[in-house]
N, CA, C, O and the ligand as a Tripos MOL2 file, in Angstrom:
@<TRIPOS>MOLECULE
protein
  249   247    63     0     0
PROTEIN
NO_CHARGES

@<TRIPOS>ATOM
      1 N          10.3880   13.6700   13.2870 N.3       1 MET1
      2 CA          9.6640   12.8560   12.4080 C.3       1 MET1
      3 C           8.4600   12.0900   12.8780 C.2       1 MET1
      4 O           8.5110   11.5040   13.9600 O.2       1 MET1
      5 N           7.3740   12.0580   12.1280 N.am      2 SER2
      6 CA          6.1890   11.3300   12.8910 C.3       2 SER2
      7 C           5.5650   10.4270   11.6890 C.2       2 SER2
      8 O           5.6830   10.7320   10.5020 O.2       2 SER2
      9 N           4.9220    9.3350   12.1400 N.am      3 ASP3
     10 CA          4.5100    8.3560   11.2660 C.3       3 ASP3
     11 C           2.8700    8.6560   11.6640 C.2       3 ASP3
     12 O           1.9760    7.8770   11.3350 O.2       3 ASP3
     13 N           2.6790    9.6620   12.2740 N.am      4 GLU4
     14 CA          1.1230    9.6030   12.4100 C.3       4 GLU4
     15 C           0.4260   10.0270   11.1400 C.2       4 GLU4
     16 O           0.7760   10.9710   10.4330 O.2       4 GLU4
     17 N          -0.6390    9.1920   10.9220 N.am      5 TRP5
     18 CA         -1.5360    9.6350    9.8160 C.3       5 TRP5
     19 C          -2.0270   11.1100    9.9130 C.2       5 TRP5
     20 O          -2.4340   11.5450   10.9910 O.2       5 TRP5
     21 N          -1.9880   11.9280    8.7230 N.am      6 GLU6
     22 CA         -2.4840   13.2100    8.9140 C.3       6 GLU6
     23 C          -3.5860   13.1640    7.8230 C.2       6 GLU6
     24 O          -3.2920   13.3570    6.6430 O.2       6 GLU6
     25 N          -4.7260   12.9340    8.1800 N.am      7 PRO7
     26 CA         -5.8390   12.9570    7.2580 C.3       7 PRO7
     27 C          -6.2780   14.2020    6.5910 C.2       7 PRO7
     28 O          -6.9080   14.1250    5.5360 O.2       7 PRO7
     29 N          -5.9950   15.3320    7.1210 N.am      8 ILE8
     30 CA         -6.6010   16.8270    6.8540 C.3       8 ILE8
     31 C          -5.5200   17.3940    6.0230 C.2       8 ILE8
     32 O          -5.7350   17.6470    4.8380 O.2       8 ILE8
     33 N          -4.4410   17.5960    6.5380 N.am      9 MET9
     34 CA         -3.2620   18.1840    5.8930 C.3       9 MET9
     35 C          -2.7420   17.5850    4.5090 C.2       9 MET9
     36 O          -2.1900   16.4900    4.4110 O.2       9 MET9
     37 N          -2.9800   18.3990    3.5280 N.am     10 CYS10
     38 CA         -2.4100   17.8210    2.1810 C.3      10 CYS10
     39 C          -1.4340   18.8620    1.9510 C.2      10 CYS10
     40 O          -1.6990   20.0580    2.0740 O.2      10 CYS10
     41 N          -0.1880   18.3590    1.5810 N.am     11 TYR11
     42 CA          0.8780   19.1310    1.1000 C.3      11 TYR11
     43 C           1.4650   18.3900   -0.1990 C.2      11 TYR11
     44 O           2.1480   17.3720   -0.0860 O.2      11 TYR11
     45 N           1.1780   18.9210   -1.3370 N.am     12 ALA12
     46 CA          1.3630   18.2570   -2.5680 C.3      12 ALA12
     47 C           2.5150   18.9140   -3.1410 C.2      12 ALA12
     48 O           2.6500   20.1340   -3.0460 O.2      12 ALA12
     49 N           3.3200   18.2030   -3.7060 N.am     13 ASP13
     50 CA          4.7980   18.5010   -4.2670 C.3      13 ASP13
     51 C           4.8410   17.7960   -5.5180 C.2      13 ASP13
     52 O           4.1390   16.8200   -5.7810 O.2      13 ASP13
     53 N           5.8010   18.3910   -6.3810 N.am     14 ILE14
     54 CA          6.3230   17.6280   -7.7270 C.3      14 ILE14
     55 C           7.7310   17.2970   -7.4980 C.2      14 ILE14
     56 O           8.4570   17.7160   -6.5970 O.2      14 ILE14
     57 N           8.0250   16.4410   -8.4940 N.am     15 ALA15
     58 CA          9.4120   15.9740   -8.6500 C.3      15 ALA15
     59 C           9.5410   15.5030   -9.9690 C.2      15 ALA15
     60 O           8.8230   14.6390  -10.4730 O.2      15 ALA15
     61 N          10.3930   16.0390  -10.4690 N.am     16 THR16
     62 CA         11.0430   15.4800  -12.0940 C.3      16 THR16
     63 C          11.8210   14.5320  -11.9290 C.2      16 THR16
     64 O          12.7700   14.5560  -11.1450 O.2      16 THR16
     65 N          11.4780   13.4870  -12.7260 N.am     17 GLU17
     66 CA         12.0690   12.1580  -12.8790 C.3      17 GLU17
     67 C          13.4070   12.2660  -13.7870 C.2      17 GLU17
     68 O          13.7730   13.2390  -14.4460 O.2      17 GLU17
     69 N          13.9780   11.1270  -13.6590 N.am     18 TYR18
     70 CA         15.1300   11.2650  -14.6880 C.3      18 TYR18
     71 C          14.7160   10.8670  -15.9670 C.2      18 TYR18
     72 O          15.5660   11.0360  -16.8410 O.2      18 TYR18
     73 N          13.6930   10.4060  -16.3040 N.am     19 ASP19
     74 CA         13.2460   10.3590  -17.8240 C.3      19 ASP19
     75 C          12.6180   11.6790  -18.3810 C.2      19 ASP19
     76 O          12.2740   11.7350  -19.5620 O.2      19 ASP19
     77 N          12.4750   12.6940  -17.5710 N.am     20 GLY20
     78 CA         11.7990   13.9920  -17.8840 C.3      20 GLY20
     79 C          10.4290   14.0140  -17.6680 C.2      20 GLY20
     80 O           9.8400   14.9950  -18.1240 O.2      20 GLY20
     81 N           9.6620   13.0270  -16.9830 N.am     21 THR21
     82 CA          8.3940   13.3170  -16.6940 C.3      21 THR21
     83 C           8.4580   13.6080  -15.3900 C.2      21 THR21
     84 O           9.4670   13.4010  -14.7160 O.2      21 THR21
     85 N           7.1760   14.2080  -14.8540 N.am     22 VAL22
     86 CA          7.2200   14.8910  -13.5640 C.3      22 VAL22
     87 C           5.9740   14.0290  -12.7970 C.2      22 VAL22
     88 O           4.9210   13.6520  -13.3110 O.2      22 VAL22
     89 N           6.4270   13.8440  -11.4220 N.am     23 THR23
     90 CA          5.6140   12.9070  -10.6350 C.3      23 THR23
     91 C           4.8750   14.0960   -9.6780 C.2      23 THR23
     92 O           5.5770   14.9220   -9.0940 O.2      23 THR23
     93 N           3.6130   14.1090   -9.5840 N.am     24 ALA24
     94 CA          3.0350   14.7670   -8.6370 C.3      24 ALA24
     95 C           2.5990   14.0170   -7.2970 C.2      24 ALA24
     96 O           1.9700   12.9690   -7.4420 O.2      24 ALA24
     97 N           2.8450   14.4070   -6.1680 N.am     25 PHE25
     98 CA          2.7810   13.6100   -5.0530 C.3      25 PHE25
     99 C           2.3150   14.3210   -3.8230 C.2      25 PHE25
    100 O           2.3960   15.5470   -3.7460 O.2      25 PHE25
    101 N           1.8320   13.5890   -2.8650 N.am     26 CYS26
    102 CA          1.2320   14.3680   -1.6490 C.3      26 CYS26
    103 C           1.7080   13.7310   -0.5550 C.2      26 CYS26
    104 O           2.1470   12.5970   -0.7490 O.2      26 CYS26
    105 N           1.7380   14.1920    0.6120 N.am     27 TYR27
    106 CA          1.9140   13.5530    1.8460 C.3      27 TYR27
    107 C           0.9370   12.4580    2.2050 C.2      27 TYR27
    108 O           1.2280   11.4240    2.8070 O.2      27 TYR27
    109 N          -0.1170   12.7680    1.8140 N.am     28 CYS28
    110 CA         -1.3520   11.6760    2.1820 C.3      28 CYS28
    111 C          -1.1970   10.3300    1.4810 C.2      28 CYS28
    112 O          -1.7730    9.3300    1.9110 O.2      28 CYS28
    113 N          -0.3170   10.3070    0.2600 N.am     29 GLY29
    114 CA         -0.0100    9.0740   -0.0900 C.3      29 GLY29
    115 C          -0.5920    9.2330   -1.8300 C.2      29 GLY29
    116 O          -0.2680    8.3590   -2.6340 O.2      29 GLY29
    117 N          -1.2670   10.1570   -2.1720 N.am     30 TRP30
    118 CA         -1.4200   10.4440   -3.2240 C.3      30 TRP30
    119 C          -0.4050   10.5280   -4.3600 C.2      30 TRP30
    120 O           0.6690   11.0530   -4.0670 O.2      30 TRP30
    121 N          -0.5580   10.1370   -5.4860 N.am     31 VAL31
    122 CA          0.3350   10.0970   -6.5380 C.3      31 VAL31
    123 C           0.0560   10.1770   -7.7100 C.2      31 VAL31
    124 O          -0.8780    9.4450   -8.0370 O.2      31 VAL31
    125 N           0.6260   10.9650   -8.7390 N.am     32 GLU32
    126 CA          0.2100   10.8140  -10.2310 C.3      32 GLU32
    127 C           1.6180   10.9430  -11.0640 C.2      32 GLU32
    128 O           2.4830   11.7940  -10.8520 O.2      32 GLU32
    129 N           1.6530   10.0010  -11.9710 N.am     33 TYR33
    130 CA          2.9830    9.8880  -12.7030 C.3      33 TYR33
    131 C           2.6800   10.4500  -14.2420 C.2      33 TYR33
    132 O           1.6190   10.6250  -14.8410 O.2      33 TYR33
    133 N           3.9490   10.6370  -14.5890 N.am     34 GLY34
    134 CA          3.5060   11.0600  -16.1360 C.3      34 GLY34
    135 C           3.3530   12.5260  -16.3960 C.2      34 GLY34
    136 O           3.1920   12.8940  -17.5590 O.2      34 GLY34
    137 N           3.3820   13.2780  -15.5530 N.am     35 HIS35
    138 CA          2.9540   14.6290  -15.7830 C.3      35 HIS35
    139 C           4.3280   15.4650  -16.7350 C.2      35 HIS35
    140 O           5.4730   15.0230  -16.8350 O.2      35 HIS35
    141 N           3.9700   16.3350  -17.1500 N.am     36 ASN36
    142 CA          5.0510   17.5170  -17.3310 C.3      36 ASN36
    143 C           4.8830   18.5010  -16.2300 C.2      36 ASN36
    144 O           3.9310   18.4560  -15.4500 O.2      36 ASN36
    145 N           5.8480   19.4110  -16.1810 N.am     37 THR37
    146 CA          5.8150   20.2310  -15.2720 C.3      37 THR37
    147 C           4.6280   21.1140  -14.7750 C.2      37 THR37
    148 O           4.1930   21.1910  -13.6260 O.2      37 THR37
    149 N           4.2030   21.7580  -15.8880 N.am     38 GLU38
    150 CA          2.8570   22.3570  -15.8860 C.3      38 GLU38
    151 C           1.7000   21.5220  -15.2530 C.2      38 GLU38
    152 O           1.0230   21.8870  -14.2920 O.2      38 GLU38
    153 N           1.5830   20.4390  -15.8810 N.am     39 SER39
    154 CA          0.5280   19.6870  -15.6100 C.3      39 SER39
    155 C           0.3570   18.8290  -14.0050 C.2      39 SER39
    156 O          -0.5910   18.5550  -13.2690 O.2      39 SER39
    157 N           1.8690   18.6070  -13.9810 N.am     40 ALA40
    158 CA          1.9260   18.2360  -12.2850 C.3      40 ALA40
    159 C           1.6100   19.4860  -11.2840 C.2      40 ALA40
    160 O           1.1570   19.3010  -10.1540 O.2      40 ALA40
    161 N           1.8440   20.5420  -11.7190 N.am     41 ASP41
    162 CA          1.9570   21.5380  -10.8810 C.3      41 ASP41
    163 C           0.3300   21.7370  -10.6650 C.2      41 ASP41
    164 O          -0.1170   21.8530   -9.5240 O.2      41 ASP41
    165 N          -0.4830   21.7680  -11.7610 N.am     42 ALA42
    166 CA         -1.8120   21.7910  -11.9320 C.3      42 ALA42
    167 C          -2.4070   20.6550  -10.9290 C.2      42 ALA42
    168 O          -3.1690   20.9010   -9.9940 O.2      42 ALA42
    169 N          -1.9900   19.5510  -11.2400 N.am     43 ALA43
    170 CA         -2.4730   18.5010  -10.2860 C.3      43 ALA43
    171 C          -2.3370   18.4040   -9.0160 C.2      43 ALA43
    172 O          -3.1640   17.8690   -8.2770 O.2      43 ALA43
    173 N          -1.1860   18.9610   -8.6300 N.am     44 ALA44
    174 CA         -0.9570   19.0120   -7.3120 C.3      44 ALA44
    175 C          -1.7200   20.0660   -6.7060 C.2      44 ALA44
    176 O          -2.2180   19.8240   -5.6070 O.2      44 ALA44
    177 N          -1.9030   21.2150   -7.2380 N.am     45 TYR45
    178 CA         -2.4450   22.3610   -6.9240 C.3      45 TYR45
    179 C          -4.1610   21.8100   -6.6310 C.2      45 TYR45
    180 O          -4.8290   22.0550   -5.6270 O.2      45 TYR45
    181 N          -4.4980   21.1710   -7.6020 N.am     46 ALA46
    182 CA         -6.0260   20.6200   -7.6770 C.3      46 ALA46
    183 C          -6.2350   19.7100   -6.5350 C.2      46 ALA46
    184 O          -7.2450   19.8160   -5.8400 O.2      46 ALA46
    185 N          -5.1210   18.6130   -6.2520 N.am     47 HIS47
    186 CA         -5.5400   17.8360   -5.1650 C.3      47 HIS47
    187 C          -5.3240   18.3340   -3.9040 C.2      47 HIS47
    188 O          -5.9580   17.7690   -3.0130 O.2      47 HIS47
    189 N          -4.4580   19.4200   -3.5220 N.am     48 GLN48
    190 CA         -4.4590   20.0310   -2.2680 C.3      48 GLN48
    191 C          -5.7230   20.9330   -1.9900 C.2      48 GLN48
    192 O          -5.9940   21.3070   -0.8490 O.2      48 GLN48
    193 N          -6.4420   21.2450   -3.0330 N.am     49 ASN49
    194 CA         -7.6040   21.9940   -3.0400 C.3      49 ASN49
    195 C          -8.9880   21.2200   -2.9820 C.2      49 ASN49
    196 O         -10.0630   21.7260   -2.6630 O.2      49 ASN49
    197 N          -8.7690   19.9110   -3.3440 N.am     50 ALA50
    198 CA         -9.8160   18.8610   -3.4190 C.3      50 ALA50
    199 C          -9.2480   17.4680   -3.5090 C.2      50 ALA50
    200 O          -9.2690   16.6620   -4.4390 O.2      50 ALA50
    201 N          -8.7360   17.3970   -2.3020 N.am     51 PRO51
    202 CA         -7.8640   15.9550   -1.9590 C.3      51 PRO51
    203 C          -9.0780   14.6540   -2.2950 C.2      51 PRO51
    204 O         -10.0950   14.6630   -1.6020 O.2      51 PRO51
    205 N          -8.9480   13.7900   -3.1470 N.am     52 ASP52
    206 CA         -9.8320   12.8310   -3.4860 C.3      52 ASP52
    207 C          -9.3680   11.3760   -3.0610 C.2      52 ASP52
    208 O         -10.0040   10.3400   -3.2580 O.2      52 ASP52
    209 N          -8.1350   11.4980   -2.4390 N.am     53 ASP53
    210 CA         -7.6080   10.2330   -2.1190 C.3      53 ASP53
    211 C          -7.8660    9.9140   -0.5600 C.2      53 ASP53
    212 O          -7.3690    8.9050   -0.0590 O.2      53 ASP53
    213 N          -8.5590   10.6940    0.0990 N.am     54 ILE54
    214 CA         -8.8530   10.7220    1.5250 C.3      54 ILE54
    215 C         -10.3630    9.9210    1.8680 C.2      54 ILE54
    216 O         -11.4020   10.3040    1.3300 O.2      54 ILE54
    217 N         -10.3350    8.9500    2.6770 N.am     55 ASP55
    218 CA        -11.5450    8.3510    2.7510 C.3      55 ASP55
    219 C         -12.3000    9.6690    3.5390 C.2      55 ASP55
    220 O         -11.9300   10.2100    4.5820 O.2      55 ASP55
    221 N         -13.3620    9.9690    2.7750 N.am     56 ASP56
    222 CA        -14.1960   11.1150    3.0770 C.3      56 ASP56
    223 C         -15.0680   10.8430    4.1330 C.2      56 ASP56
    224 O         -15.5720    9.7230    4.2170 O.2      56 ASP56
    225 N         -15.3610   11.8910    5.1140 N.am     57 ASP57
    226 CA        -16.4520   11.7270    6.0000 C.3      57 ASP57
    227 C         -16.3300   10.5140    6.8690 C.2      57 ASP57
    228 O         -17.2960    9.9690    7.4020 O.2      57 ASP57
    229 N         -15.0370   10.1090    6.9850 N.am     58 ALA58
    230 CA        -14.6680    8.9310    7.9360 C.3      58 ALA58
    231 C         -14.9650    9.3650    9.3660 C.2      58 ALA58
    232 O         -14.1800   10.1670    9.8730 O.2      58 ALA58
    233 N         -15.9940    8.9350   10.0720 N.am     59 PRO59
    234 CA        -16.5000    9.3960   11.1980 C.3      59 PRO59
    235 C         -15.5760    8.8230   12.3800 C.2      59 PRO59
    236 O         -14.8750    7.8550   12.0810 O.2      59 PRO59
    237 N         -15.5040    9.2980   13.6360 N.am     60 ALA60
    238 CA        -14.7290    9.0920   14.6430 C.3      60 ALA60
    239 C         -15.3990    7.7750   14.8600 C.2      60 ALA60
    240 O         -16.6090    7.6750   14.6570 O.2      60 ALA60
    241 N         -14.5760    6.6040   15.3230 N.am     61 THR61
    242 CA        -15.0830    5.5310   15.6540 C.3      61 THR61
    243 C         -15.8650    5.5150   16.7170 C.2      61 THR61
    244 O         -15.4680    5.9200   17.8100 O.2      61 THR61
    245 N         -17.0150    5.0650   16.5230 N.am     62 ALA62
    246 CA        -18.1820    5.2720   17.5880 C.3      62 ALA62
    247 C         -18.0190    3.9890   18.5730 C.2      62 ALA62
    248 O         -18.7840    3.8410   19.5270 O.2      62 ALA62
    249 ZN         -3.1450   14.8180   -0.1770 Zn       63 ZN63
@<TRIPOS>BOND
     1     1     2 1
     2     2     3 1
     3     3     4 2
     4     3     5 am
     5     5     6 1
     6     6     7 1
     7     7     8 2
     8     7     9 am
     9     9    10 1
    10    10    11 1
    11    11    12 2
    12    11    13 am
    13    13    14 1
    14    14    15 1
    15    15    16 2
    16    15    17 am
    17    17    18 1
    18    18    19 1
    19    19    20 2
    20    19    21 am
    21    21    22 1
    22    22    23 1
    23    23    24 2
    24    23    25 am
    25    25    26 1
    26    26    27 1
    27    27    28 2
    28    27    29 am
    29    29    30 1
    30    30    31 1
    31    31    32 2
    32    31    33 am
    33    33    34 1
    34    34    35 1
    35    35    36 2
    36    35    37 am
    37    37    38 1
    38    38    39 1
    39    39    40 2
    40    39    41 am
    41    41    42 1
    42    42    43 1
    43    43    44 2
    44    43    45 am
    45    45    46 1
    46    46    47 1
    47    47    48 2
    48    47    49 am
    49    49    50 1
    50    50    51 1
    51    51    52 2
    52    51    53 am
    53    53    54 1
    54    54    55 1
    55    55    56 2
    56    55    57 am
    57    57    58 1
    58    58    59 1
    59    59    60 2
    60    59    61 am
    61    61    62 1
    62    62    63 1
    63    63    64 2
    64    63    65 am
    65    65    66 1
    66    66    67 1
    67    67    68 2
    68    67    69 am
    69    69    70 1
    70    70    71 1
    71    71    72 2
    72    71    73 am
    73    73    74 1
    74    74    75 1
    75    75    76 2
    76    75    77 am
    77    77    78 1
    78    78    79 1
    79    79    80 2
    80    79    81 am
    81    81    82 1
    82    82    83 1
    83    83    84 2
    84    83    85 am
    85    85    86 1
    86    86    87 1
    87    87    88 2
    88    87    89 am
    89    89    90 1
    90    90    91 1
    91    91    92 2
    92    91    93 am
    93    93    94 1
    94    94    95 1
    95    95    96 2
    96    95    97 am
    97    97    98 1
    98    98    99 1
    99    99   100 2
   100    99   101 am
   101   101   102 1
   102   102   103 1
   103   103   104 2
   104   103   105 am
   105   105   106 1
   106   106   107 1
   107   107   108 2
   108   107   109 am
   109   109   110 1
   110   110   111 1
   111   111   112 2
   112   111   113 am
   113   113   114 1
   114   114   115 1
   115   115   116 2
   116   115   117 am
   117   117   118 1
   118   118   119 1
   119   119   120 2
   120   119   121 am
   121   121   122 1
   122   122   123 1
   123   123   124 2
   124   123   125 am
   125   125   126 1
   126   126   127 1
   127   127   128 2
   128   127   129 am
   129   129   130 1
   130   130   131 1
   131   131   132 2
   132   131   133 am
   133   133   134 1
   134   134   135 1
   135   135   136 2
   136   135   137 am
   137   137   138 1
   138   138   139 1
   139   139   140 2
   140   139   141 am
   141   141   142 1
   142   142   143 1
   143   143   144 2
   144   143   145 am
   145   145   146 1
   146   146   147 1
   147   147   148 2
   148   147   149 am
   149   149   150 1
   150   150   151 1
   151   151   152 2
   152   151   153 am
   153   153   154 1
   154   154   155 1
   155   155   156 2
   156   155   157 am
   157   157   158 1
   158   158   159 1
   159   159   160 2
   160   159   161 am
   161   161   162 1
   162   162   163 1
   163   163   164 2
   164   163   165 am
   165   165   166 1
   166   166   167 1
   167   167   168 2
   168   167   169 am
   169   169   170 1
   170   170   171 1
   171   171   172 2
   172   171   173 am
   173   173   174 1
   174   174   175 1
   175   175   176 2
   176   175   177 am
   177   177   178 1
   178   178   179 1
   179   179   180 2
   180   179   181 am
   181   181   182 1
   182   182   183 1
   183   183   184 2
   184   183   185 am
   185   185   186 1
   186   186   187 1
   187   187   188 2
   188   187   189 am
   189   189   190 1
   190   190   191 1
   191   191   192 2
   192   191   193 am
   193   193   194 1
   194   194   195 1
   195   195   196 2
   196   195   197 am
   197   197   198 1
   198   198   199 1
   199   199   200 2
   200   199   201 am
   201   201   202 1
   202   202   203 1
   203   203   204 2
   204   203   205 am
   205   205   206 1
   206   206   207 1
   207   207   208 2
   208   207   209 am
   209   209   210 1
   210   210   211 1
   211   211   212 2
   212   211   213 am
   213   213   214 1
   214   214   215 1
   215   215   216 2
   216   215   217 am
   217   217   218 1
   218   218   219 1
   219   219   220 2
   220   219   221 am
   221   221   222 1
   222   222   223 1
   223   223   224 2
   224   223   225 am
   225   225   226 1
   226   226   227 1
   227   227   228 2
   228   227   229 am
   229   229   230 1
   230   230   231 1
   231   231   232 2
   232   231   233 am
   233   233   234 1
   234   234   235 1
   235   235   236 2
   236   235   237 am
   237   237   238 1
   238   238   239 1
   239   239   240 2
   240   239   241 am
   241   241   242 1
   242   242   243 1
   243   243   244 2
   244   243   245 am
   245   245   246 1
   246   246   247 1
   247   247   248 2
@<TRIPOS>SUBSTRUCTURE
     1 MET1         2 RESIDUE 1 A MET
     2 SER2         6 RESIDUE 1 A SER
     3 ASP3        10 RESIDUE 1 A ASP
     4 GLU4        14 RESIDUE 1 A GLU
     5 TRP5        18 RESIDUE 1 A TRP
     6 GLU6        22 RESIDUE 1 A GLU
     7 PRO7        26 RESIDUE 1 A PRO
     8 ILE8        30 RESIDUE 1 A ILE
     9 MET9        34 RESIDUE 1 A MET
    10 CYS10       38 RESIDUE 1 A CYS
    11 TYR11       42 RESIDUE 1 A TYR
    12 ALA12       46 RESIDUE 1 A ALA
    13 ASP13       50 RESIDUE 1 A ASP
    14 ILE14       54 RESIDUE 1 A ILE
    15 ALA15       58 RESIDUE 1 A ALA
    16 THR16       62 RESIDUE 1 A THR
    17 GLU17       66 RESIDUE 1 A GLU
    18 TYR18       70 RESIDUE 1 A TYR
    19 ASP19       74 RESIDUE 1 A ASP
    20 GLY20       78 RESIDUE 1 A GLY
    21 THR21       82 RESIDUE 1 A THR
    22 VAL22       86 RESIDUE 1 A VAL
    23 THR23       90 RESIDUE 1 A THR
    24 ALA24       94 RESIDUE 1 A ALA
    25 PHE25       98 RESIDUE 1 A PHE
    26 CYS26      102 RESIDUE 1 A CYS
    27 TYR27      106 RESIDUE 1 A TYR
    28 CYS28      110 RESIDUE 1 A CYS
    29 GLY29      114 RESIDUE 1 A GLY
    30 TRP30      118 RESIDUE 1 A TRP
    31 VAL31      122 RESIDUE 1 A VAL
    32 GLU32      126 RESIDUE 1 A GLU
    33 TYR33      130 RESIDUE 1 A TYR
    34 GLY34      134 RESIDUE 1 A GLY
    35 HIS35      138 RESIDUE 1 A HIS
    36 ASN36      142 RESIDUE 1 A ASN
    37 THR37      146 RESIDUE 1 A THR
    38 GLU38      150 RESIDUE 1 A GLU
    39 SER39      154 RESIDUE 1 A SER
    40 ALA40      158 RESIDUE 1 A ALA
    41 ASP41      162 RESIDUE 1 A ASP
    42 ALA42      166 RESIDUE 1 A ALA
    43 ALA43      170 RESIDUE 1 A ALA
    44 ALA44      174 RESIDUE 1 A ALA
    45 TYR45      178 RESIDUE 1 A TYR
    46 ALA46      182 RESIDUE 1 A ALA
    47 HIS47      186 RESIDUE 1 A HIS
    48 GLN48      190 RESIDUE 1 A GLN
    49 ASN49      194 RESIDUE 1 A ASN
    50 ALA50      198 RESIDUE 1 A ALA
    51 PRO51      202 RESIDUE 1 A PRO
    52 ASP52      206 RESIDUE 1 A ASP
    53 ASP53      210 RESIDUE 1 A ASP
    54 ILE54      214 RESIDUE 1 A ILE
    55 ASP55      218 RESIDUE 1 A ASP
    56 ASP56      222 RESIDUE 1 A ASP
    57 ASP57      226 RESIDUE 1 A ASP
    58 ALA58      230 RESIDUE 1 A ALA
    59 PRO59      234 RESIDUE 1 A PRO
    60 ALA60      238 RESIDUE 1 A ALA
    61 THR61      242 RESIDUE 1 A THR
    62 ALA62      246 RESIDUE 1 A ALA
    63 ZN63       249 GROUP 0 **** ****
């Protein structure tokens, strides 16, 4: 296990909650609640392909 922050690799997944809603989440910290299976899957897929939760273009500390 590593607690290293991985800013590039996004691995989104979904999880069905006890109440029947589906949560889409990602290892980068992105999460969306209240989906159904289809929309969560779509959201996870979209996130992986266009992660919007990452500080974009964060340059290396000069
Ligand atoms: Zn992500």
